[in-house]
PDB file of the backbone (N, CA, C, O) and the ligand in Angstrom, with CONECT records:
HET     CU  A 101       1
ATOM      1  N   MET A   1      44.350  21.259  -2.968  1.00  0.00           N
ATOM      2  CA  MET A   1      43.111  21.362  -3.750  1.00  0.00           C
ATOM      3  C   MET A   1      42.304  22.592  -3.353  1.00  0.00           C
ATOM      4  O   MET A   1      41.754  23.301  -4.197  1.00  0.00           O
ATOM      5  N   LYS A   2      42.249  22.823  -2.046  1.00  0.00           N
ATOM      6  CA  LYS A   2      41.514  23.978  -1.523  1.00  0.00           C
ATOM      7  C   LYS A   2      42.137  25.286  -2.038  1.00  0.00           C
ATOM      8  O   LYS A   2      41.443  26.230  -2.418  1.00  0.00           O
ATOM      9  N   THR A   3      43.468  25.295  -2.030  1.00  0.00           N
ATOM     10  CA  THR A   3      44.187  26.487  -2.476  1.00  0.00           C
ATOM     11  C   THR A   3      43.884  26.784  -3.944  1.00  0.00           C
ATOM     12  O   THR A   3      43.684  27.935  -4.330  1.00  0.00           O
ATOM     13  N   ILE A   4      43.854  25.741  -4.742  1.00  0.00           N
ATOM     14  CA  ILE A   4      43.581  25.900  -6.176  1.00  0.00           C
ATOM     15  C   ILE A   4      42.187  26.481  -6.386  1.00  0.00           C
ATOM     16  O   ILE A   4      41.984  27.360  -7.224  1.00  0.00           O
ATOM     17  N   THR A   5      41.231  25.974  -5.611  1.00  0.00           N
ATOM     18  CA  THR A   5      39.849  26.457  -5.704  1.00  0.00           C
ATOM     19  C   THR A   5      39.783  27.948  -5.375  1.00  0.00           C
ATOM     20  O   THR A   5      39.127  28.723  -6.071  1.00  0.00           O
ATOM     21  N   ILE A   6      40.473  28.332  -4.303  1.00  0.00           N
ATOM     22  CA  ILE A   6      40.484  29.735  -3.883  1.00  0.00           C
ATOM     23  C   ILE A   6      41.122  30.605  -4.964  1.00  0.00           C
ATOM     24  O   ILE A   6      40.605  31.670  -5.299  1.00  0.00           O
ATOM     25  N   LEU A   7      42.232  30.149  -5.496  1.00  0.00           N
ATOM     26  CA  LEU A   7      42.928  30.900  -6.550  1.00  0.00           C
ATOM     27  C   LEU A   7      42.049  31.047  -7.793  1.00  0.00           C
ATOM     28  O   LEU A   7      42.017  32.100  -8.431  1.00  0.00           O
ATOM     29  N   LEU A   8      41.349  29.981  -8.116  1.00  0.00           N
ATOM     30  CA  LEU A   8      40.460  29.988  -9.275  1.00  0.00           C
ATOM     31  C   LEU A   8      39.325  30.999  -9.060  1.00  0.00           C
ATOM     32  O   LEU A   8      38.980  31.762  -9.963  1.00  0.00           O
ATOM     33  N   ALA A   9      38.756  30.991  -7.852  1.00  0.00           N
ATOM     34  CA  ALA A   9      37.678  31.927  -7.508  1.00  0.00           C
ATOM     35  C   ALA A   9      38.177  33.358  -7.614  1.00  0.00           C
ATOM     36  O   ALA A   9      37.474  34.237  -8.113  1.00  0.00           O
ATOM     37  N   LEU A  10      39.397  33.585  -7.140  1.00  0.00           N
ATOM     38  CA  LEU A  10      40.019  34.907  -7.184  1.00  0.00           C
ATOM     39  C   LEU A  10      40.205  35.356  -8.636  1.00  0.00           C
ATOM     40  O   LEU A  10      39.929  36.500  -8.997  1.00  0.00           O
ATOM     41  N   PHE A  11      40.674  34.431  -9.439  1.00  0.00           N
ATOM     42  CA  PHE A  11      40.914  34.715 -10.858  1.00  0.00           C
ATOM     43  C   PHE A  11      39.617  35.112 -11.561  1.00  0.00           C
ATOM     44  O   PHE A  11      39.580  36.075 -12.326  1.00  0.00           O
ATOM     45  N   VAL A  12      38.556  34.353 -11.287  1.00  0.00           N
ATOM     46  CA  VAL A  12      37.246  34.624 -11.898  1.00  0.00           C
ATOM     47  C   VAL A  12      36.751  36.005 -11.471  1.00  0.00           C
ATOM     48  O   VAL A  12      36.238  36.769 -12.288  1.00  0.00           O
ATOM     49  N   THR A  13      36.909  36.317 -10.184  1.00  0.00           N
ATOM     50  CA  THR A  13      36.476  37.613  -9.656  1.00  0.00           C
ATOM     51  C   THR A  13      37.198  38.758 -10.354  1.00  0.00           C
ATOM     52  O   THR A  13      36.573  39.732 -10.775  1.00  0.00           O
ATOM     53  N   ILE A  14      38.511  38.635 -10.472  1.00  0.00           N
ATOM     54  CA  ILE A  14      39.314  39.678 -11.123  1.00  0.00           C
ATOM     55  C   ILE A  14      38.891  39.842 -12.587  1.00  0.00           C
ATOM     56  O   ILE A  14      38.760  40.959 -13.088  1.00  0.00           O
ATOM     57  N   THR A  15      38.683  38.722 -13.251  1.00  0.00           N
ATOM     58  CA  THR A  15      38.278  38.750 -14.659  1.00  0.00           C
ATOM     59  C   THR A  15      36.942  39.470 -14.823  1.00  0.00           C
ATOM     60  O   THR A  15      36.760  40.260 -15.750  1.00  0.00           O
ATOM     61  N   LEU A  16      36.001  39.185 -13.904  1.00  0.00           N
ATOM     62  CA  LEU A  16      34.691  39.827 -13.968  1.00  0.00           C
ATOM     63  C   LEU A  16      34.806  41.329 -13.764  1.00  0.00           C
ATOM     64  O   LEU A  16      34.136  42.107 -14.445  1.00  0.00           O
ATOM     65  N   PHE A  17      35.661  41.740 -12.820  1.00  0.00           N
ATOM     66  CA  PHE A  17      35.862  43.165 -12.567  1.00  0.00           C
ATOM     67  C   PHE A  17      36.438  43.858 -13.787  1.00  0.00           C
ATOM     68  O   PHE A  17      36.000  44.948 -14.158  1.00  0.00           O
ATOM     69  N   ALA A  18      37.431  43.218 -14.415  1.00  0.00           N
ATOM     70  CA  ALA A  18      38.059  43.772 -15.597  1.00  0.00           C
ATOM     71  C   ALA A  18      37.029  43.892 -16.716  1.00  0.00           C
ATOM     72  O   ALA A  18      37.015  44.872 -17.460  1.00  0.00           O
ATOM     73  N   GLY A  19      36.172  42.886 -16.822  1.00  0.00           N
ATOM     74  CA  GLY A  19      35.100  42.892 -17.819  1.00  0.00           C
ATOM     75  C   GLY A  19      34.166  44.055 -17.612  1.00  0.00           C
ATOM     76  O   GLY A  19      33.787  44.724 -18.573  1.00  0.00           O
ATOM     77  N   ASN A  20      33.784  44.314 -16.364  1.00  0.00           N
ATOM     78  CA  ASN A  20      32.880  45.421 -16.050  1.00  0.00           C
ATOM     79  C   ASN A  20      33.467  46.756 -16.442  1.00  0.00           C
ATOM     80  O   ASN A  20      32.769  47.627 -16.961  1.00  0.00           O
ATOM     81  N   ALA A  21      34.763  46.915 -16.190  1.00  0.00           N
ATOM     82  CA  ALA A  21      35.435  48.176 -16.496  1.00  0.00           C
ATOM     83  C   ALA A  21      35.361  48.467 -17.996  1.00  0.00           C
ATOM     84  O   ALA A  21      35.256  49.619 -18.417  1.00  0.00           O
ATOM     85  N   GLU A  22      35.417  47.408 -18.782  1.00  0.00           N
ATOM     86  CA  GLU A  22      35.399  47.575 -20.233  1.00  0.00           C
ATOM     87  C   GLU A  22      34.007  47.900 -20.780  1.00  0.00           C
ATOM     88  O   GLU A  22      33.871  48.532 -21.828  1.00  0.00           O
ATOM     89  N   THR A  23      32.970  47.454 -20.051  1.00  0.00           N
ATOM     90  CA  THR A  23      31.626  47.666 -20.554  1.00  0.00           C
ATOM     91  C   THR A  23      31.054  49.031 -20.149  1.00  0.00           C
ATOM     92  O   THR A  23      29.898  49.328 -20.450  1.00  0.00           O
ATOM     93  N   GLU A  24      31.853  49.858 -19.471  1.00  0.00           N
ATOM     94  CA  GLU A  24      31.323  51.174 -19.102  1.00  0.00           C
ATOM     95  C   GLU A  24      31.060  51.964 -20.386  1.00  0.00           C
ATOM     96  O   GLU A  24      31.810  51.883 -21.359  1.00  0.00           O
ATOM     97  N   LYS A  25      29.988  52.715 -20.351  1.00  0.00           N
ATOM     98  CA  LYS A  25      29.547  53.419 -21.552  1.00  0.00           C
ATOM     99  C   LYS A  25      29.602  54.929 -21.323  1.00  0.00           C
ATOM    100  O   LYS A  25      28.739  55.503 -20.658  1.00  0.00           O
ATOM    101  N   ILE A  26      30.622  55.550 -21.881  1.00  0.00           N
ATOM    102  CA  ILE A  26      30.810  56.984 -21.667  1.00  0.00           C
ATOM    103  C   ILE A  26      30.008  57.786 -22.694  1.00  0.00           C
ATOM    104  O   ILE A  26      30.116  57.574 -23.902  1.00  0.00           O
ATOM    105  N   ARG A  27      29.220  58.689 -22.186  1.00  0.00           N
ATOM    106  CA  ARG A  27      28.425  59.563 -23.052  1.00  0.00           C
ATOM    107  C   ARG A  27      28.768  61.010 -22.760  1.00  0.00           C
ATOM    108  O   ARG A  27      29.151  61.351 -21.641  1.00  0.00           O
ATOM    109  N   THR A  28      28.631  61.853 -23.759  1.00  0.00           N
ATOM    110  CA  THR A  28      28.820  63.289 -23.574  1.00  0.00           C
ATOM    111  C   THR A  28      27.535  63.991 -23.954  1.00  0.00           C
ATOM    112  O   THR A  28      27.004  63.792 -25.047  1.00  0.00           O
ATOM    113  N   LYS A  29      27.037  64.818 -23.041  1.00  0.00           N
ATOM    114  CA  LYS A  29      25.800  65.556 -23.318  1.00  0.00           C
ATOM    115  C   LYS A  29      25.992  67.039 -23.025  1.00  0.00           C
ATOM    116  O   LYS A  29      26.654  67.414 -22.058  1.00  0.00           O
ATOM    117  N   VAL A  30      25.411  67.863 -23.867  1.00  0.00           N
ATOM    118  CA  VAL A  30      25.422  69.309 -23.632  1.00  0.00           C
ATOM    119  C   VAL A  30      24.022  69.669 -23.138  1.00  0.00           C
ATOM    120  O   VAL A  30      23.043  69.549 -23.875  1.00  0.00           O
ATOM    121  N   ILE A  31      23.939  70.106 -21.897  1.00  0.00           N
ATOM    122  CA  ILE A  31      22.638  70.397 -21.280  1.00  0.00           C
ATOM    123  C   ILE A  31      22.438  71.915 -21.190  1.00  0.00           C
ATOM    124  O   ILE A  31      23.204  72.597 -20.509  1.00  0.00           O
ATOM    125  N   PRO A  32      21.422  72.444 -21.866  1.00  0.00           N
ATOM    126  CA  PRO A  32      21.140  73.879 -21.749  1.00  0.00           C
ATOM    127  C   PRO A  32      20.800  74.195 -20.283  1.00  0.00           C
ATOM    128  O   PRO A  32      19.933  73.554 -19.689  1.00  0.00           O
ATOM    129  N   THR A  33      21.487  75.180 -19.715  1.00  0.00           N
ATOM    130  CA  THR A  33      21.304  75.514 -18.296  1.00  0.00           C
ATOM    131  C   THR A  33      21.195  77.028 -18.134  1.00  0.00           C
ATOM    132  O   THR A  33      22.051  77.781 -18.598  1.00  0.00           O
ATOM    133  N   TYR A  34      20.137  77.451 -17.475  1.00  0.00           N
ATOM    134  CA  TYR A  34      19.879  78.882 -17.332  1.00  0.00           C
ATOM    135  C   TYR A  34      20.033  79.327 -15.884  1.00  0.00           C
ATOM    136  O   TYR A  34      19.778  78.567 -14.950  1.00  0.00           O
ATOM    137  N   GLY A  35      20.456  80.576 -15.720  1.00  0.00           N
ATOM    138  CA  GLY A  35      20.573  81.150 -14.383  1.00  0.00           C
ATOM    139  C   GLY A  35      22.006  81.311 -13.901  1.00  0.00           C
ATOM    140  O   GLY A  35      22.235  81.844 -12.815  1.00  0.00           O
ATOM    141  N   MET A  36      22.981  80.856 -14.695  1.00  0.00           N
ATOM    142  CA  MET A  36      24.387  81.040 -14.320  1.00  0.00           C
ATOM    143  C   MET A  36      24.834  82.423 -14.799  1.00  0.00           C
ATOM    144  O   MET A  36      24.623  82.789 -15.956  1.00  0.00           O
ATOM    145  N   HIS A  37      25.458  83.188 -13.889  1.00  0.00           N
ATOM    146  CA  HIS A  37      25.851  84.556 -14.246  1.00  0.00           C
ATOM    147  C   HIS A  37      27.354  84.816 -14.164  1.00  0.00           C
ATOM    148  O   HIS A  37      27.833  85.840 -14.650  1.00  0.00           O
ATOM    149  N   CYS A  38      28.086  83.911 -13.565  1.00  0.00           N
ATOM    150  CA  CYS A  38      29.531  84.129 -13.407  1.00  0.00           C
ATOM    151  C   CYS A  38      30.249  82.790 -13.207  1.00  0.00           C
ATOM    152  O   CYS A  38      29.624  81.730 -13.207  1.00  0.00           O
ATOM    153  N   SER A  39      31.574  82.861 -13.036  1.00  0.00           N
ATOM    154  CA  SER A  39      32.346  81.631 -12.853  1.00  0.00           C
ATOM    155  C   SER A  39      32.011  80.952 -11.524  1.00  0.00           C
ATOM    156  O   SER A  39      32.195  79.744 -11.368  1.00  0.00           O
ATOM    157  N   GLY A  40      31.511  81.754 -10.557  1.00  0.00           N
ATOM    158  CA  GLY A  40      31.093  81.178  -9.273  1.00  0.00           C
ATOM    159  C   GLY A  40      29.920  80.235  -9.469  1.00  0.00           C
ATOM    160  O   GLY A  40      29.861  79.164  -8.865  1.00  0.00           O
ATOM    161  N   CYS A  41      28.982  80.645 -10.326  1.00  0.00           N
ATOM    162  CA  CYS A  41      27.827  79.803 -10.641  1.00  0.00           C
ATOM    163  C   CYS A  41      28.306  78.522 -11.326  1.00  0.00           C
ATOM    164  O   CYS A  41      27.823  77.428 -11.032  1.00  0.00           O
ATOM    165  N   GLU A  42      29.254  78.673 -12.235  1.00  0.00           N
ATOM    166  CA  GLU A  42      29.802  77.508 -12.951  1.00  0.00           C
ATOM    167  C   GLU A  42      30.391  76.510 -11.956  1.00  0.00           C
ATOM    168  O   GLU A  42      30.206  75.300 -12.087  1.00  0.00           O
ATOM    169  N   GLU A  43      31.105  77.040 -10.958  1.00  0.00           N
ATOM    170  CA  GLU A  43      31.723  76.180  -9.945  1.00  0.00           C
ATOM    171  C   GLU A  43      30.673  75.474  -9.101  1.00  0.00           C
ATOM    172  O   GLU A  43      30.833  74.307  -8.744  1.00  0.00           O
ATOM    173  N   THR A  44      29.591  76.192  -8.781  1.00  0.00           N
ATOM    174  CA  THR A  44      28.514  75.614  -7.977  1.00  0.00           C
ATOM    175  C   THR A  44      27.882  74.429  -8.708  1.00  0.00           C
ATOM    176  O   THR A  44      27.695  73.356  -8.133  1.00  0.00           O
ATOM    177  N   VAL A  45      27.559  74.640  -9.981  1.00  0.00           N
ATOM    178  CA  VAL A  45      26.940  73.579 -10.785  1.00  0.00           C
ATOM    179  C   VAL A  45      27.904  72.391 -10.911  1.00  0.00           C
ATOM    180  O   VAL A  45      27.521  71.237 -10.716  1.00  0.00           O
ATOM    181  N   THR A  46      29.149  72.699 -11.239  1.00  0.00           N
ATOM    182  CA  THR A  46      30.158  71.650 -11.411  1.00  0.00           C
ATOM    183  C   THR A  46      30.293  70.798 -10.146  1.00  0.00           C
ATOM    184  O   THR A  46      30.309  69.569 -10.214  1.00  0.00           O
ATOM    185  N   ALA A  47      30.389  71.462  -9.000  1.00  0.00           N
ATOM    186  CA  ALA A  47      30.552  70.747  -7.725  1.00  0.00           C
ATOM    187  C   ALA A  47      29.359  69.836  -7.451  1.00  0.00           C
ATOM    188  O   ALA A  47      29.525  68.706  -6.990  1.00  0.00           O
ATOM    189  N   GLU A  48      28.168  70.329  -7.735  1.00  0.00           N
ATOM    190  CA  GLU A  48      26.955  69.538  -7.471  1.00  0.00           C
ATOM    191  C   GLU A  48      26.885  68.301  -8.372  1.00  0.00           C
ATOM    192  O   GLU A  48      26.560  67.206  -7.912  1.00  0.00           O
ATOM    193  N   VAL A  49      27.192  68.485  -9.651  1.00  0.00           N
ATOM    194  CA  VAL A  49      27.137  67.360 -10.596  1.00  0.00           C
ATOM    195  C   VAL A  49      28.248  66.341 -10.285  1.00  0.00           C
ATOM    196  O   VAL A  49      28.043  65.134 -10.411  1.00  0.00           O
ATOM    197  N   MET A  50      29.409  66.836  -9.883  1.00  0.00           N
ATOM    198  CA  MET A  50      30.544  65.954  -9.589  1.00  0.00           C
ATOM    199  C   MET A  50      30.287  65.029  -8.395  1.00  0.00           C
ATOM    200  O   MET A  50      30.966  64.016  -8.227  1.00  0.00           O
ATOM    201  N   LYS A  51      29.292  65.392  -7.563  1.00  0.00           N
ATOM    202  CA  LYS A  51      28.950  64.550  -6.405  1.00  0.00           C
ATOM    203  C   LYS A  51      28.384  63.199  -6.840  1.00  0.00           C
ATOM    204  O   LYS A  51      28.445  62.220  -6.096  1.00  0.00           O
ATOM    205  N   LEU A  52      27.838  63.159  -8.048  1.00  0.00           N
ATOM    206  CA  LEU A  52      27.234  61.925  -8.549  1.00  0.00           C
ATOM    207  C   LEU A  52      28.304  60.906  -8.924  1.00  0.00           C
ATOM    208  O   LEU A  52      29.424  61.260  -9.292  1.00  0.00           O
ATOM    209  N   GLU A  53      27.933  59.646  -8.823  1.00  0.00           N
ATOM    210  CA  GLU A  53      28.850  58.573  -9.200  1.00  0.00           C
ATOM    211  C   GLU A  53      28.868  58.478 -10.722  1.00  0.00           C
ATOM    212  O   GLU A  53      27.843  58.699 -11.367  1.00  0.00           O
ATOM    213  N   GLY A  54      30.012  58.155 -11.295  1.00  0.00           N
ATOM    214  CA  GLY A  54      30.100  57.902 -12.730  1.00  0.00           C
ATOM    215  C   GLY A  54      30.306  59.124 -13.597  1.00  0.00           C
ATOM    216  O   GLY A  54      30.243  59.033 -14.823  1.00  0.00           O
ATOM    217  N   ILE A  55      30.557  60.294 -12.965  1.00  0.00           N
ATOM    218  CA  ILE A  55      30.793  61.512 -13.740  1.00  0.00           C
ATOM    219  C   ILE A  55      32.279  61.578 -14.089  1.00  0.00           C
ATOM    220  O   ILE A  55      33.133  61.502 -13.205  1.00  0.00           O
ATOM    221  N   LYS A  56      32.586  61.721 -15.379  1.00  0.00           N
ATOM    222  CA  LYS A  56      33.979  61.782 -15.828  1.00  0.00           C
ATOM    223  C   LYS A  56      34.466  63.226 -15.868  1.00  0.00           C
ATOM    224  O   LYS A  56      35.589  63.517 -15.456  1.00  0.00           O
ATOM    225  N   SER A  57      33.625  64.127 -16.361  1.00  0.00           N
ATOM    226  CA  SER A  57      33.987  65.532 -16.371  1.00  0.00           C
ATOM    227  C   SER A  57      32.752  66.415 -16.506  1.00  0.00           C
ATOM    228  O   SER A  57      31.724  65.995 -17.036  1.00  0.00           O
ATOM    229  N   VAL A  58      32.874  67.642 -16.017  1.00  0.00           N
ATOM    230  CA  VAL A  58      31.790  68.621 -16.108  1.00  0.00           C
ATOM    231  C   VAL A  58      32.395  69.945 -16.556  1.00  0.00           C
ATOM    232  O   VAL A  58      33.404  70.402 -16.018  1.00  0.00           O
ATOM    233  N   LYS A  59      31.749  70.558 -17.566  1.00  0.00           N
ATOM    234  CA  LYS A  59      32.219  71.878 -18.007  1.00  0.00           C
ATOM    235  C   LYS A  59      30.997  72.793 -18.075  1.00  0.00           C
ATOM    236  O   LYS A  59      30.185  72.709 -18.996  1.00  0.00           O
ATOM    237  N   ALA A  60      30.891  73.668 -17.075  1.00  0.00           N
ATOM    238  CA  ALA A  60      29.779  74.613 -17.049  1.00  0.00           C
ATOM    239  C   ALA A  60      30.225  75.909 -17.717  1.00  0.00           C
ATOM    240  O   ALA A  60      31.336  76.387 -17.488  1.00  0.00           O
ATOM    241  N   ASP A  61      29.342  76.474 -18.547  1.00  0.00           N
ATOM    242  CA  ASP A  61      29.683  77.674 -19.311  1.00  0.00           C
ATOM    243  C   ASP A  61      28.528  78.678 -19.213  1.00  0.00           C
ATOM    244  O   ASP A  61      27.477  78.496 -19.826  1.00  0.00           O
ATOM    245  N   HIS A  62      28.746  79.741 -18.427  1.00  0.00           N
ATOM    246  CA  HIS A  62      27.646  80.687 -18.204  1.00  0.00           C
ATOM    247  C   HIS A  62      27.408  81.604 -19.402  1.00  0.00           C
ATOM    248  O   HIS A  62      26.328  82.179 -19.537  1.00  0.00           O
ATOM    249  N   ILE A  63      28.413  81.745 -20.276  1.00  0.00           N
ATOM    250  CA  ILE A  63      28.253  82.576 -21.474  1.00  0.00           C
ATOM    251  C   ILE A  63      27.331  81.873 -22.482  1.00  0.00           C
ATOM    252  O   ILE A  63      26.380  82.461 -22.997  1.00  0.00           O
ATOM    253  N   ASN A  64      27.638  80.621 -22.738  1.00  0.00           N
ATOM    254  CA  ASN A  64      26.837  79.851 -23.704  1.00  0.00           C
ATOM    255  C   ASN A  64      25.616  79.176 -23.061  1.00  0.00           C
ATOM    256  O   ASN A  64      24.798  78.557 -23.741  1.00  0.00           O
ATOM    257  N   LYS A  65      25.520  79.316 -21.734  1.00  0.00           N
ATOM    258  CA  LYS A  65      24.400  78.718 -20.979  1.00  0.00           C
ATOM    259  C   LYS A  65      24.288  77.210 -21.211  1.00  0.00           C
ATOM    260  O   LYS A  65      23.230  76.688 -21.563  1.00  0.00           O
ATOM    261  N   THR A  66      25.397  76.544 -21.006  1.00  0.00           N
ATOM    262  CA  THR A  66      25.417  75.087 -21.161  1.00  0.00           C
ATOM    263  C   THR A  66      26.230  74.421 -20.042  1.00  0.00           C
ATOM    264  O   THR A  66      27.128  75.021 -19.451  1.00  0.00           O
ATOM    265  N   VAL A  67      25.885  73.182 -19.783  1.00  0.00           N
ATOM    266  CA  VAL A  67      26.706  72.331 -18.928  1.00  0.00           C
ATOM    267  C   VAL A  67      27.004  71.094 -19.768  1.00  0.00           C
ATOM    268  O   VAL A  67      26.100  70.343 -20.135  1.00  0.00           O
ATOM    269  N   THR A  68      28.279  70.896 -20.064  1.00  0.00           N
ATOM    270  CA  THR A  68      28.689  69.736 -20.843  1.00  0.00           C
ATOM    271  C   THR A  68      29.191  68.679 -19.867  1.00  0.00           C
ATOM    272  O   THR A  68      30.129  68.913 -19.104  1.00  0.00           O
ATOM    273  N   VAL A  69      28.565  67.540 -19.903  1.00  0.00           N
ATOM    274  CA  VAL A  69      28.915  66.499 -18.949  1.00  0.00           C
ATOM    275  C   VAL A  69      29.299  65.206 -19.667  1.00  0.00           C
ATOM    276  O   VAL A  69      28.657  64.783 -20.629  1.00  0.00           O
ATOM    277  N   LYS A  70      30.356  64.609 -19.169  1.00  0.00           N
ATOM    278  CA  LYS A  70      30.836  63.339 -19.682  1.00  0.00           C
ATOM    279  C   LYS A  70      30.585  62.333 -18.568  1.00  0.00           C
ATOM    280  O   LYS A  70      31.103  62.492 -17.463  1.00  0.00           O
ATOM    281  N   TYR A  71      29.797  61.299 -18.846  1.00  0.00           N
ATOM    282  CA  TYR A  71      29.416  60.384 -17.772  1.00  0.00           C
ATOM    283  C   TYR A  71      29.307  58.940 -18.237  1.00  0.00           C
ATOM    284  O   TYR A  71      29.162  58.646 -19.423  1.00  0.00           O
ATOM    285  N   ASP A  72      29.383  58.055 -17.253  1.00  0.00           N
ATOM    286  CA  ASP A  72      29.250  56.624 -17.522  1.00  0.00           C
ATOM    287  C   ASP A  72      27.773  56.258 -17.446  1.00  0.00           C
ATOM    288  O   ASP A  72      27.154  56.288 -16.383  1.00  0.00           O
ATOM    289  N   ASP A  73      27.246  55.922 -18.581  1.00  0.00           N
ATOM    290  CA  ASP A  73      25.829  55.590 -18.744  1.00  0.00           C
ATOM    291  C   ASP A  73      25.374  54.427 -17.853  1.00  0.00           C
ATOM    292  O   ASP A  73      24.185  54.277 -17.568  1.00  0.00           O
ATOM    293  N   LYS A  74      26.330  53.617 -17.423  1.00  0.00           N
ATOM    294  CA  LYS A  74      26.011  52.451 -16.596  1.00  0.00           C
ATOM    295  C   LYS A  74      25.857  52.818 -15.122  1.00  0.00           C
ATOM    296  O   LYS A  74      25.274  52.068 -14.339  1.00  0.00           O
ATOM    297  N   LYS A  75      26.393  53.989 -14.757  1.00  0.00           N
ATOM    298  CA  LYS A  75      26.393  54.376 -13.339  1.00  0.00           C
ATOM    299  C   LYS A  75      25.478  55.536 -13.011  1.00  0.00           C
ATOM    300  O   LYS A  75      25.026  55.678 -11.875  1.00  0.00           O
ATOM    301  N   VAL A  76      25.208  56.357 -13.995  1.00  0.00           N
ATOM    302  CA  VAL A  76      24.400  57.553 -13.731  1.00  0.00           C
ATOM    303  C   VAL A  76      23.562  57.877 -14.970  1.00  0.00           C
ATOM    304  O   VAL A  76      23.995  57.645 -16.099  1.00  0.00           O
ATOM    305  N   THR A  77      22.365  58.413 -14.749  1.00  0.00           N
ATOM    306  CA  THR A  77      21.501  58.744 -15.884  1.00  0.00           C
ATOM    307  C   THR A  77      21.516  60.251 -16.146  1.00  0.00           C
ATOM    308  O   THR A  77      21.888  61.047 -15.283  1.00  0.00           O
ATOM    309  N   LEU A  78      21.107  60.613 -17.340  1.00  0.00           N
ATOM    310  CA  LEU A  78      21.025  62.025 -17.709  1.00  0.00           C
ATOM    311  C   LEU A  78      20.034  62.746 -16.792  1.00  0.00           C
ATOM    312  O   LEU A  78      20.222  63.912 -16.443  1.00  0.00           O
ATOM    313  N   GLU A  79      18.990  62.034 -16.418  1.00  0.00           N
ATOM    314  CA  GLU A  79      17.982  62.621 -15.517  1.00  0.00           C
ATOM    315  C   GLU A  79      18.580  62.974 -14.156  1.00  0.00           C
ATOM    316  O   GLU A  79      18.226  63.992 -13.561  1.00  0.00           O
ATOM    317  N   GLN A  80      19.479  62.135 -13.673  1.00  0.00           N
ATOM    318  CA  GLN A  80      20.146  62.410 -12.385  1.00  0.00           C
ATOM    319  C   GLN A  80      21.037  63.642 -12.499  1.00  0.00           C
ATOM    320  O   GLN A  80      21.124  64.443 -11.569  1.00  0.00           O
ATOM    321  N   VAL A  81      21.702  63.786 -13.656  1.00  0.00           N
ATOM    322  CA  VAL A  81      22.566  64.951 -13.880  1.00  0.00           C
ATOM    323  C   VAL A  81      21.708  66.217 -13.906  1.00  0.00           C
ATOM    324  O   VAL A  81      22.057  67.228 -13.297  1.00  0.00           O
ATOM    325  N   LYS A  82      20.591  66.148 -14.612  1.00  0.00           N
ATOM    326  CA  LYS A  82      19.683  67.292 -14.698  1.00  0.00           C
ATOM    327  C   LYS A  82      19.134  67.654 -13.318  1.00  0.00           C
ATOM    328  O   LYS A  82      19.012  68.830 -12.975  1.00  0.00           O
ATOM    329  N   ALA A  83      18.810  66.639 -12.543  1.00  0.00           N
ATOM    330  CA  ALA A  83      18.287  66.865 -11.191  1.00  0.00           C
ATOM    331  C   ALA A  83      19.334  67.575 -10.322  1.00  0.00           C
ATOM    332  O   ALA A  83      18.996  68.430  -9.504  1.00  0.00           O
ATOM    333  N   ALA A  84      20.605  67.209 -10.512  1.00  0.00           N
ATOM    334  CA  ALA A  84      21.685  67.830  -9.744  1.00  0.00           C
ATOM    335  C   ALA A  84      21.824  69.308 -10.102  1.00  0.00           C
ATOM    336  O   ALA A  84      22.092  70.139  -9.235  1.00  0.00           O
ATOM    337  N   ILE A  85      21.640  69.631 -11.387  1.00  0.00           N
ATOM    338  CA  ILE A  85      21.715  71.024 -11.844  1.00  0.00           C
ATOM    339  C   ILE A  85      20.593  71.844 -11.199  1.00  0.00           C
ATOM    340  O   ILE A  85      20.811  72.953 -10.711  1.00  0.00           O
ATOM    341  N   VAL A  86      19.396  71.269 -11.212  1.00  0.00           N
ATOM    342  CA  VAL A  86      18.233  71.938 -10.598  1.00  0.00           C
ATOM    343  C   VAL A  86      18.461  72.082  -9.095  1.00  0.00           C
ATOM    344  O   VAL A  86      18.146  73.111  -8.499  1.00  0.00           O
ATOM    345  N   ASN A  87      19.010  71.040  -8.506  1.00  0.00           N
ATOM    346  CA  ASN A  87      19.305  71.025  -7.070  1.00  0.00           C
ATOM    347  C   ASN A  87      20.299  72.128  -6.687  1.00  0.00           C
ATOM    348  O   ASN A  87      20.245  72.668  -5.582  1.00  0.00           O
ATOM    349  N   ALA A  88      21.201  72.450  -7.610  1.00  0.00           N
ATOM    350  CA  ALA A  88      22.201  73.491  -7.378  1.00  0.00           C
ATOM    351  C   ALA A  88      21.575  74.886  -7.481  1.00  0.00           C
ATOM    352  O   ALA A  88      22.204  75.883  -7.128  1.00  0.00           O
ATOM    353  N   GLY A  89      20.323  74.947  -7.971  1.00  0.00           N
ATOM    354  CA  GLY A  89      19.612  76.226  -8.037  1.00  0.00           C
ATOM    355  C   GLY A  89      19.492  76.812  -9.423  1.00  0.00           C
ATOM    356  O   GLY A  89      19.187  77.996  -9.570  1.00  0.00           O
ATOM    357  N   TYR A  90      19.728  76.002 -10.451  1.00  0.00           N
ATOM    358  CA  TYR A  90      19.671  76.508 -11.836  1.00  0.00           C
ATOM    359  C   TYR A  90      18.549  75.840 -12.607  1.00  0.00           C
ATOM    360  O   TYR A  90      17.951  74.864 -12.154  1.00  0.00           O
ATOM    361  N   LYS A  91      18.281  76.385 -13.773  1.00  0.00           N
ATOM    362  CA  LYS A  91      17.120  75.915 -14.534  1.00  0.00           C
ATOM    363  C   LYS A  91      17.491  75.297 -15.875  1.00  0.00           C
ATOM    364  O   LYS A  91      18.500  75.659 -16.480  1.00  0.00           O
ATOM    365  N   LEU A  92      16.666  74.364 -16.330  1.00  0.00           N
ATOM    366  CA  LEU A  92      16.918  73.663 -17.583  1.00  0.00           C
ATOM    367  C   LEU A  92      16.160  74.299 -18.750  1.00  0.00           C
ATOM    368  O   LEU A  92      16.402  73.986 -19.916  1.00  0.00           O
ATOM    369  N   THR A  93      15.239  75.196 -18.405  1.00  0.00           N
ATOM    370  CA  THR A  93      14.495  75.899 -19.450  1.00  0.00           C
ATOM    371  C   THR A  93      14.601  77.398 -19.202  1.00  0.00           C
ATOM    372  O   THR A  93      14.771  77.847 -18.068  1.00  0.00           O
ATOM    373  N   ASP A  94      14.498  78.150 -20.269  1.00  0.00           N
ATOM    374  CA  ASP A  94      14.600  79.610 -20.186  1.00  0.00           C
ATOM    375  C   ASP A  94      13.233  80.189 -19.836  1.00  0.00           C
ATOM    376  O   ASP A  94      12.348  80.232 -20.689  1.00  0.00           O
ATOM    377  N   GLY A  95      13.053  80.622 -18.635  1.00  0.00           N
ATOM    378  CA  GLY A  95      11.754  81.185 -18.270  1.00  0.00           C
ATOM    379  C   GLY A  95      11.537  81.220 -16.785  1.00  0.00           C
ATOM    380  O   GLY A  95      10.487  81.668 -16.325  1.00  0.00           O
TER     381      GLY A  95
HETATM  382 CU    CU A 101      27.348  83.529 -10.413  1.00  0.00          CU2+
END
């Protein structure tokens, strides 16, 4: 009986985890970013944003002055991504 209870608890836990994985909400945002001048800058921004949890991909583009980020809305907010860009030494507004 004890074994069955443990197995049942395990089953419920696994089911809940699988459920959580399905409810992740992936968003893609293009964030205007100023101050990047070369591919080195792109790498700096990318590395900083990638440190955050829930980031699926980052594409920094110094020509178009954008950072395109794909992230899980349940784990990280757009504000956190923007803060990471600023933290890396770049700006969100032109000026
Ligand atoms: Cu640079």
